[in-house]
ZATIKOL-820523 format. One record per residue: z, x, y of N, C-alpha, C in turn. Coordinates in steps of 0.02 Angstrom, whole numbers, padded with zeros to 5 digits, always signed. Each point is the difference from the previous one (the first is absolute). Last residue first. Example, Ala and Ser with C-alpha at 12.3 -4.5 7.8 and 13.67 -1.06 7.14 Angstrom:
! residues 2
+00354+00642-00112+00003+00042+00059+00037-00039+00055 -00004+00015-00286+00000-00045+00059+00000+00045+00060 
//
This chain:
! residues 304
+06673+02238+05196+00063-00036+00054+00014-00082-00034 -00170+00126-00123+00068+00039+00000+00073-00040+00028 -00246-00076+00020+00034+00000-00059+00068+00018-00013 -00130+00050+00175+00012-00065+00026+00049-00016-00082 -00113+00225-00004+00065-00007+00044+00010-00075+00011 -00187+00073-00106+00052-00003-00060+00066-00013+00057 -00216+00015+00089-00005-00051-00027+00067-00004-00042 -00058+00195+00097+00004-00056+00064+00009-00067-00041 -00045+00198-00135+00076-00002+00034+00017-00045+00051 -00204+00011-00086+00038-00023-00056+00063+00003+00028 -00160+00081+00141-00021-00066+00003+00045-00031-00051 -00005+00234+00023+00021-00025+00051-00007-00087-00012 -00083+00119-00144+00070+00013-00010+00032-00037+00049 -00238+00011-00002+00037-00029-00039+00066-00015-00027 -00110+00166+00156+00008-00053+00035+00016-00062-00055 -00013+00217-00081+00058-00012+00052-00012-00066+00021 -00151+00037-00155+00048-00004-00027+00041-00012+00052 -00194+00054+00073-00001-00077-00017+00058-00008-00028 -00040+00212+00052+00009-00034+00068+00010-00060-00020 -00043+00156-00198+00074+00001+00043-00001-00043+00073 -00157-00109-00212-00006+00086+00032+00067-00006+00043 +00037-00151-00217-00042-00010+00057+00005+00072+00026 +00155-00053-00188-00075+00007-00013-00061+00000+00056 +00227-00055+00039+00003+00080-00037-00037+00015-00017 -00017-00226+00096+00034+00052+00047-00009+00066-00033 -00012-00172-00133-00050+00004+00037-00004+00059+00044 +00202-00071-00092-00041+00048-00056-00081-00007+00030 +00155-00117+00111+00012+00073+00005-00025+00046-00049 -00040-00235+00013-00015+00029+00065+00030+00068-00009 +00067-00115-00173-00073-00001-00024-00024+00047+00077 +00227-00083-00001-00024+00092-00037-00086+00000-00009 +00081-00190+00105+00013+00049+00038-00007+00073-00040 -00024-00206-00105-00052+00005+00055+00009+00069+00034 +00174-00057-00146-00062+00010-00039-00068+00015+00045 +00212-00093+00089+00001+00093-00015-00052-00003-00039 -00002-00200+00055-00003+00025+00078+00003+00074-00039 +00041-00159-00175-00084+00032+00028-00002+00010+00076 +00225-00023-00083-00034+00025-00041-00073+00035+00015 +00129-00158+00122+00020+00073+00019-00046+00053-00056 -00016-00235-00033-00035+00016+00072+00000+00072+00016 +00127-00075-00189-00062-00014-00003-00052+00030+00057 +00238-00055+00010-00013+00056-00028-00074+00010-00020 +00052-00185+00117+00003+00042+00028+00009+00070-00038 -00006-00182-00105-00077-00003+00033+00022+00077+00038 +00176-00084-00115-00044+00047-00046-00075+00009+00034 +00191-00115+00100+00018+00078-00011-00057+00037-00043 -00013-00239+00030-00023+00021+00071+00015+00100-00010 +00056-00147-00190-00091-00006+00027+00007+00042+00060 +00213-00052-00072-00041+00064-00040-00049+00003+00016 +00101-00168+00124+00024+00060+00015-00033+00068-00046 -00036-00230-00046-00048+00015+00048+00015+00081+00035 +00130-00089-00192-00078+00002-00007-00040+00025+00065 +00221-00068+00021-00006+00049-00038-00063+00030-00008 +00033-00223+00077+00011+00042+00058-00015+00087-00020 -00015-00190-00155-00068+00002+00038+00012+00062+00054 +00175-00050-00151-00043+00030-00035-00064+00007+00049 +00178-00128+00102+00033+00070-00031-00075+00045-00032 -00027-00241+00017+00007+00036+00073+00011+00074-00005 +00014-00145-00200-00056+00016+00043-00002+00032+00064 +00179-00082-00151-00023+00085+00006-00054+00017+00026 +00059-00235-00043+00045+00032+00007-00003+00064+00029 -00144-00138-00107-00001-00001+00062+00067+00042+00033 -00162+00006-00220+00081-00006+00012+00006+00002+00062 -00211+00000-00085+00032-00034-00059+00078-00009+00007 -00163+00093+00163-00009-00062-00026+00036-00057-00042 +00028+00240+00028+00035-00036+00051-00015-00080+00008 -00077+00177-00142+00051-00029-00016+00040-00046+00046 -00219+00076+00023-00001-00047-00036+00063-00013-00027 -00026+00156+00166-00020-00066+00034+00010-00041-00069 +00046+00211-00063+00049-00029+00033-00007-00057+00021 -00175+00112-00098+00043-00025-00041+00062-00045+00037 -00145+00124+00128-00045-00065-00030+00067-00036-00043 +00049+00206+00080+00009-00061+00053-00023-00058-00034 -00032+00194-00120+00079-00039-00012+00004-00048+00059 -00200+00099-00022+00005-00032-00046+00079-00027-00012 -00067+00135+00184-00028-00054+00008-00002-00051-00079 +00088+00229+00006+00044-00049+00049-00034-00069+00005 -00107+00166-00119+00055-00038-00038+00049-00042+00042 -00189+00099+00095-00018-00072-00052+00053+00000-00031 +00043+00174+00147-00022-00062+00033-00026-00067-00035 +00043+00224-00121+00068-00036+00034-00015-00066+00033 -00188+00128-00044+00023-00028-00058+00071-00043+00015 -00108+00121+00168-00034-00048-00010+00012-00029-00072 +00111+00189+00061+00013-00057+00052-00025-00057+00001 -00077+00188-00142+00077-00023-00028+00016-00066+00046 -00198+00120+00065-00009-00037-00081+00078-00030+00002 +00006+00125+00183-00008-00054+00003-00039-00037-00054 +00084+00191-00030+00059-00029+00022-00039-00057+00021 -00141+00154-00092+00033-00027-00042+00059-00040+00022 -00127+00095+00167-00048-00033-00047+00049-00035-00071 +00085+00172+00128-00020-00057+00044-00020-00052-00020 +00000+00219-00103+00065-00026-00012+00002-00078+00052 -00204+00122+00006+00007-00035-00084+00074-00031+00005 -00050+00108+00192-00031-00049-00009+00003-00044-00062 +00110+00228+00027+00029-00064+00048-00034-00058-00009 -00102+00183-00115+00062-00026-00025+00036-00065+00030 -00188+00110+00111-00008-00030-00060+00053-00048-00037 +00047+00157+00183-00019-00060+00010-00035-00056-00040 +00065+00225-00067+00052-00024+00025-00020-00079+00026 -00176+00146-00050+00018-00035-00064+00076-00029+00019 -00132+00082+00178+00002-00043-00031+00016-00028-00066 +00078+00201+00111+00025-00081+00043-00048-00047-00025 -00036+00201-00093+00060-00019-00013+00017-00065+00030 -00209+00095+00036+00003-00035-00062+00066-00013-00025 -00029+00098+00225-00029-00063-00011-00002-00035-00086 +00082+00237+00039+00046-00064+00048-00043-00068-00017 -00125+00164-00073+00054+00008-00059+00052-00066+00028 -00189+00065+00135-00007-00038-00040+00039-00010-00060 +00056+00134+00187-00003-00065+00034-00034-00052-00072 -00006+00240-00040+00081-00034+00018-00002-00066+00010 -00208+00100-00015+00030+00003-00086+00081-00037+00016 -00114+00057+00222-00039-00051-00047+00036-00019-00069 +00082+00185+00108+00028-00056+00044-00046-00068-00035 -00079+00206-00080+00077+00005-00025+00020-00072+00030 -00215+00069+00095+00015-00048-00078+00059+00002-00034 -00027+00106+00217-00012-00096+00003+00001-00035-00084 +00035+00237+00045+00045-00034+00016-00005-00072-00013 -00189+00145-00039+00052-00001-00042+00054-00028+00013 -00132+00008+00158-00045-00039-00054+00061-00002-00071 +00036+00147+00195+00015-00084+00010-00023-00033-00047 -00044+00226-00030+00068-00025-00011+00018-00071+00024 -00218+00067+00008+00019+00007-00082+00074-00023-00004 -00091+00045+00220-00034-00062-00037+00017-00014-00068 +00042+00210+00105+00058-00057+00035-00027-00076-00041 -00138+00161-00041+00059+00021-00060+00048-00046+00060 -00211+00002+00085-00008-00031-00084+00073+00008-00020 -00021+00107+00218-00002-00095-00006-00016-00030-00066 -00008+00244+00013+00071-00019+00026-00001-00089+00003 -00223+00089-00036+00059+00019-00061+00085-00025+00006 -00170-00008+00180-00018-00052-00053+00053+00007-00062 +00008+00166+00155+00041-00070+00022-00031-00047-00026 -00088+00193-00049+00056+00015-00016+00047-00071+00029 -00242+00001+00030+00014+00024-00066+00081-00003-00021 -00071+00013+00224-00019-00079-00017+00012+00009-00088 +00004+00202+00093+00058-00029+00034-00001-00074-00035 -00182+00135-00062+00058+00016-00052+00061-00029+00049 -00203-00037+00108-00003-00027-00057+00075+00010-00046 -00023+00105+00211+00005-00071+00010-00003-00031-00066 -00059+00213-00005+00059-00002+00014+00014-00058+00001 -00241+00021-00018+00056+00013-00056+00077+00000+00002 -00145-00030+00172-00001-00050-00029+00035-00001-00069 -00025+00192+00141+00051-00048+00038-00004-00066-00052 -00131+00167-00059+00063+00018-00011+00037-00039+00018 -00220-00058+00042+00011-00013-00050+00074+00020-00020 -00093+00038+00209+00036-00054-00014-00004-00024-00078 -00047+00230+00066+00056-00010+00029+00040-00067-00011 -00223+00058-00067+00030+00025-00049+00074-00012+00021 -00178-00069+00131+00018-00043-00052+00047+00023-00057 -00065+00134+00173+00056-00071+00036+00006-00043-00045 -00124+00199-00066+00058+00026+00029+00047-00067+00008 -00226-00037-00013+00026-00001-00083+00074+00028+00020 -00135-00015+00186+00022-00065-00015+00054+00011-00084 -00096+00198+00096+00049-00027+00045+00014-00074-00024 -00177+00090-00109+00072+00040-00016+00054-00014+00036 -00215-00084+00059+00030-00025-00071+00049+00024-00022 -00094+00104+00195+00030-00083+00013+00037-00026-00061 -00105+00210-00017+00055+00008+00037+00018-00064+00003 -00197-00038-00083+00025+00053-00051+00082-00002+00041 -00179-00054+00139+00031-00046-00053+00037+00024-00055 -00084+00147+00129+00048-00042+00043+00032-00053-00039 -00162+00139-00107+00070+00036+00001+00038-00034+00055 -00221-00088-00012+00027+00005-00080+00085+00036+00003 -00149+00013+00155+00021-00053+00020+00050-00030-00070 -00101+00217+00031+00040-00020+00046+00042-00070+00002 -00187+00049-00143+00059+00050-00020+00065-00007+00051 -00207-00094+00058+00008-00049-00047+00066+00039-00031 -00114+00130+00151+00030-00073+00030+00035-00043-00044 -00133+00200-00093+00085+00003+00036+00033-00055+00044 -00205-00049-00112+00040+00024-00038+00082+00008+00030 -00187+00006+00137+00000-00086-00012+00076+00010-00054 -00106+00197+00051+00031-00016+00057+00023-00085-00010 -00143+00120-00157+00080+00026+00000+00036-00014+00052 -00229-00078-00016+00065-00047-00055+00049+00038+00005 -00134+00098+00142+00004-00084+00028+00048-00032-00065 -00093+00211-00033+00063-00001+00043+00017-00055+00037 -00163-00003-00174+00061+00035-00020+00049+00010+00036 -00214-00070+00092+00015-00049-00052+00086+00010-00009 -00134+00194+00105+00021-00052+00040+00043-00061-00040 -00104+00143-00155+00073+00037+00037+00030-00068+00052 -00202-00027-00104+00047-00020-00044+00072+00025+00020 -00207+00045+00134+00009-00074-00004+00076-00022-00048 -00079+00226+00015+00040-00015+00057+00025-00070-00007 -00127+00061-00189+00056+00034-00004+00037-00020+00062 -00231-00063-00006+00050-00035-00033+00081+00012-00013 -00170+00156+00107+00022-00066+00053+00043-00041-00027 -00051+00198-00126+00039+00014+00040+00022-00074+00052 -00154-00032-00153+00056+00022-00037+00047+00021+00036 -00221+00002+00079+00031-00070-00016+00058+00002-00020 -00084+00216+00030+00009-00032+00045+00029-00076+00008 -00072+00105-00206+00057+00043+00031+00016-00045+00077 -00204-00052-00087+00058-00027-00042+00066+00034+00017 -00179+00099+00115+00012-00074+00025+00037-00034-00055 -00021+00226-00055+00020-00010+00066+00020-00068+00017 -00132+00030-00190+00074+00008-00012+00036-00003+00058 -00228-00003+00027+00025-00074-00036+00073+00028-00005 -00108+00174+00056-00006-00040+00071+00034-00077-00028 -00034+00175-00168+00064+00011+00046+00008-00044+00058 -00190-00029-00137+00057-00018-00033+00070+00003+00037 -00203+00087+00080-00002-00079-00003+00067-00017-00025 -00047+00223-00009+00015-00027+00066+00022-00061+00011 -00072+00077-00211+00074+00023+00011+00025-00012+00068 -00231-00030-00047+00045-00041-00053+00062+00008+00028 -00139+00163+00080-00012-00066+00060+00043-00067-00053 -00008+00209-00099+00052+00020+00055-00004-00090+00039 -00151+00040-00184+00084-00027-00021+00035+00009+00060 -00214+00045+00040+00005-00060-00023+00070-00038-00019 -00039+00239+00053-00008-00050+00062-00003-00052-00019 -00018+00130-00175+00052+00017+00023+00035-00052+00048 -00215+00006-00096+00047-00021-00038+00069-00003+00036 -00173+00123+00099-00009-00058-00002+00061-00056-00021 +00014+00230-00054+00012-00012+00078-00009-00095+00022 -00065+00108-00208+00072+00002+00000+00015-00025+00062 -00241+00026-00030+00032-00060-00035+00072-00007+00003 -00077+00202+00107-00019-00068+00026+00006-00061-00030 +00052+00200-00121+00054-00003+00037-00037-00051+00053 -00141+00043-00162+00063-00033-00023+00032-00020+00025 -00170+00124+00080-00026-00082-00012+00082-00028-00038 -00025+00222+00021+00011-00040+00054-00013-00067+00012 -00017+00133-00197+00066-00010+00017+00024-00028+00081 -00210+00044-00095+00026-00058-00030+00073-00019+00010 -00137+00198+00093-00009-00084+00031+00029-00061-00022 +00040+00220-00110+00025-00012+00085-00002-00055+00048 -00107+00051-00220+00065-00019-00003+00042-00003+00068 -00220+00083+00002+00013-00069-00030+00063-00028-00017 -00025+00218+00075-00014-00041+00051-00005-00074-00009 +00044+00159-00178+00051+00001+00044-00021-00039+00054 -00179+00045-00128+00057-00061-00042+00064+00009+00034 -00161+00138+00085-00036-00056+00010+00044-00063-00044 +00058+00241-00017+00000-00026+00082-00034-00075-00007 +00105+00085-00240-00045+00008+00063-00012-00028+00056 +00219+00051-00165-00055-00050+00003-00060+00033+00046 +00162+00156-00153-00007-00036+00054-00049-00030+00027 +00061+00122-00208+00019-00068-00010-00007-00012+00080 -00045+00206-00052-00059-00051-00018+00023-00069-00004 +00107+00155+00180-00016+00024-00067-00039-00056-00018 +00105+00121+00221-00048-00047-00023-00018-00001-00058 +00246+00090+00089-00084+00008+00005-00026-00039-00053 +00216-00003+00167-00008+00003-00066-00093+00013+00009 +00163+00025+00170+00005+00060-00045-00039-00025-00065 +00015-00148+00165-00036+00047+00047-00017+00061-00068 +00029-00265-00083+00055+00052+00052-00042+00066+00010 -00128-00237-00015+00038+00044-00066+00038+00040+00052 -00104-00267+00040+00014+00062+00043+00045+00055-00068 -00104-00239-00020-00040+00075-00016+00017+00033+00032 +00135-00207-00006-00040+00005+00047-00055+00056-00003 +00153-00046-00157-00037-00072+00002-00050+00016+00064 +00140+00174-00061-00057+00007-00053-00038-00076+00019 +00180+00031+00123-00028+00050+00015-00075-00001-00050 +00196-00136-00031-00045-00008+00056-00061+00032+00033 +00184+00008-00200-00053-00020-00002-00058-00017+00055 +00223+00052+00018-00026+00049-00038-00063-00011-00020 +00148-00151+00131-00020+00071+00034-00044+00041-00047 +00080-00182-00105-00065-00024+00026-00027+00066+00052 +00200+00019-00126-00052-00011-00053-00070-00014+00045 +00206-00004+00108-00009+00061-00005-00072+00003-00051 +00102-00216+00022-00045+00026+00074-00010+00068-00005 +00107-00087-00188-00059-00003+00011-00047+00003+00060 +00244+00048-00024-00049+00047-00052-00070-00033+00002 +00151-00115+00160-00011+00063-00002-00027+00034-00038 +00049-00230-00033-00058+00005+00049-00004+00077+00001 +00167-00072-00124-00043-00010-00025-00046+00022+00043 +00193+00029+00065+00005+00044-00051-00053-00014-00037 +00036-00152+00204-00019+00086-00012+00002+00057-00046 -00038-00284-00038+00062+00051+00014-00027+00063+00017 -00112-00251+00014+00001+00070-00017+00049+00040+00021 -00152-00195+00118+00048-00004-00049+00004+00084-00022 -00145-00108+00173+00046-00036-00009+00051+00002-00051 -00198+00133+00083-00007-00041-00080+00051-00051+00022 -00007+00133+00182-00077-00029-00012+00000-00028-00068 +00190+00102+00066-00003-00045+00052-00060-00022-00037 +00034+00177-00111+00057-00056-00024-00026-00049+00061 -00100+00196+00058-00023-00047-00076+00042-00061-00027 +00068+00140+00183-00042-00041+00038-00045-00053-00084 +00173+00161-00014+00038-00064+00002-00080-00035+00042 -00031+00201-00084+00036-00030-00062+00013-00070+00035 -00201+00113+00102+00070+00017-00019+00038-00048-00036 -00265+00073+00120+00052-00031-00052+00053+00018-00017 -00132+00004+00240+00015+00040-00046+00050-00031-00064 -00192-00110+00164+00068+00020-00003+00006+00030-00059 -00196-00094+00090-00002+00063+00032+00090+00018-00011 -00127-00162-00101+00026-00039+00073+00024+00072+00029 -00090+00027-00215-00043-00039+00032+00015-00020+00072 +00161+00092-00144-00041+00034+00017-00071-00005+00029 +00153-00147-00105+00034+00020+00061-00050+00047+00040 -00069-00111-00191-00010-00034+00057+00037+00035+00057 +00000+00091-00210-00060+00024+00031+00005-00054+00066 +00203+00003-00121-00028+00081+00042-00058-00022+00022 +00044-00185-00128+00025-00007+00062+00008+00080+00034 -00102-00020-00213-00024-00041+00050+00019-00006+00062 +00095+00138-00178-00064+00025+00025-00034-00057+00058 +00190-00074-00115+00037+00059+00042-00085+00016+00044 -00022-00157-00176+00017-00025+00054+00022+00070+00066 -00080+00074-00212-00038-00029+00031+00008-00030+00064 +00167+00076-00155-00030+00052+00042-00052-00034+00044 +00191-00151-00067-00047+00029-00035-00036+00053+00050 +00247-00172-00003-00062+00049+00049-00041+00033-00061 +00111-00224-00092+00020+00074+00017-00040+00023+00055 +00007-00271-00061-00006+00064-00038+00014+00055+00052 +00017-00208+00061+00067-00001-00039-00014+00065-00030 -00076-00055+00252-00020+00010-00057+00040+00002-00043 +00010-00088+00260+00012+00039-00059-00037-00002-00076 -00092-00083+00251+00038-00022-00057+00021+00058-00043 -00044+00040+00268-00048-00007-00066+00039-00019-00044 -00002-00062+00259+00044+00034-00040-00033-00010-00069 
//
């Protein structure tokens, strides 16, 4: 294959191609000249080939039959020399054309070999592509299967998630209900605790008042006991001074001292009972209940 030239087709190119075709015993035509040149459009090659045909007779030394031989006609010897020169030119053109044809044949063989290699490589690539396509098809089928399994798993997970959300909603509702019940119970317990605290405070104030009153009574009993002792001592002294009323004063003093001692013991017992009751009020509920029973058990004999 001849390389294409970047310049346009010239008259000399058409002349050379037409001469080469003529040497190959082929009639020069527009298409044959274009194939010989490897370029040129019919509109360009056509007029140039017509010019070649117009000058061909003159180049061969042939004049038309109706043309008279004039003074401008070359002599036979010159025409023979020109014919020999033309023959040599044709021989050289044939040789060059044959060399060019050999080069073209070699290039064509090379191109065919490269084309064959390209075809072999293309077949190999097609085989590799087919194998890769089969592998990709298998991978695609596996991916589709996995995708289908994952879709099924995702659907199951969605159902489980919906169930979990429903369970969570129920648990939240139950928790809210429990929290509301707890708030109500806590409010009732708080009110009950406040009521018990108020009751305990009132009971504690009452017990404190009773303890204070018992302490005052004990104090008064101690004072009266001291006064009775002093009167008894005074009575003893008077009895020493006067024997006649000694026995009576001594008996009276003893009675007063016994009565005061009994009142003092009762006041102290009352104080202890009130202190124990106060500790019972301040103690927790189970301990307070047991302490109340203990105090009640101790107070029964005193009442009898």
